C-alpha positions in Angstrom: -17.4 -7.3 -25.9 -17.5 -11.0 -25.3 -13.8 -11.3 -26.5 -12.7 -8.8 -23.8 -14.6 -10.6 -21.1 -13.4 -14.0 -22.3 -9.8 -12.7 -22.3 -10.1 -11.4 -18.7 -11.7 -14.6 -17.4 -8.9 -16.6 -19.1 -6.4 -14.2 -17.4 -8.0 -14.8 -14.0 -8.1 -18.6 -14.4 -4.4 -18.5 -15.6 -3.5 -16.5 -12.5 -5.3 -18.9 -10.3 -3.6 -22.0 -11.8 -0.2 -20.2 -11.8 -0.6 -19.6 -8.0 -1.6 -23.2 -7.5 1.5 -24.4 -9.4 3.8 -22.1 -7.5 2.6 -23.7 -4.2 2.8 -27.2 -5.7 6.4 -26.7 -6.5 7.2 -25.0 -3.2 5.8 -27.9 -1.1 8.7 -30.3 -1.8 11.1 -27.6 -0.6 9.1 -27.3 2.6 9.0 -31.1 2.9 12.8 -31.3 2.6 13.1 -28.6 5.3 11.1 -30.8 7.6 13.3 -33.8 7.0 16.7 -32.1 7.0 17.5 -29.2 9.2 18.5 -26.0 7.4 20.0 -23.0 9.0 18.2 -19.7 8.6 20.8 -18.5 6.0 20.2 -21.6 3.9 16.4 -21.2 4.1 16.8 -17.5 3.1 19.0 -18.4 0.1 16.6 -21.2 -1.0 13.6 -18.9 -0.8 15.4 -16.2 -2.8 16.3 -18.6 -5.5 12.8 -20.2 -5.5 11.0 -16.9 -5.8 13.5 -15.6 -8.4 12.8 -18.7 -10.5 9.0 -18.4 -9.8 8.9 -14.9 -11.1 9.7 -16.1 -14.6 6.4 -18.0 -15.2 4.5 -15.3 -13.4 5.9 -12.7 -15.7 5.3 -14.9 -18.8 1.7 -15.4 -17.7 1.1 -11.7 -17.2 2.8 -11.0 -20.6 0.9 -13.6 -22.5 -2.6 -13.2 -21.1 -2.6 -9.5 -20.2 0.0 -7.9 -22.6 2.3 -7.3 -19.7 -0.1 -5.1 -17.7 0.0 -5.7 -14.0 -3.5 -5.9 -12.6 -4.3 -6.1 -8.9 -6.9 -8.8 -9.4 -4.2 -10.9 -11.2 -2.0 -10.8 -8.1 -5.1 -11.5 -5.9 -5.8 -14.6 -7.9 -2.2 -15.7 -7.6 -2.5 -15.4 -3.9 -5.9 -17.2 -3.9 -4.4 -20.0 -5.9 -1.7 -20.4 -3.4 
């Protein structure tokens, strides 16, 4: 039983840290947008590319810690980390 709980706690912590890292890597993009004016089309393309790239570590985290099962509390911790 302890192994199951330990695995789920590690999954929650990994989700939290992953959410924090996603925001840490998004902040320089927001900073550049404040310095240099981007059109709405460029902002849209940047966001699409960022989130497409960000989906890879999120998928890897879900696959590694939770055997690929999508759990609502994993997404909740991603958002809380952000």
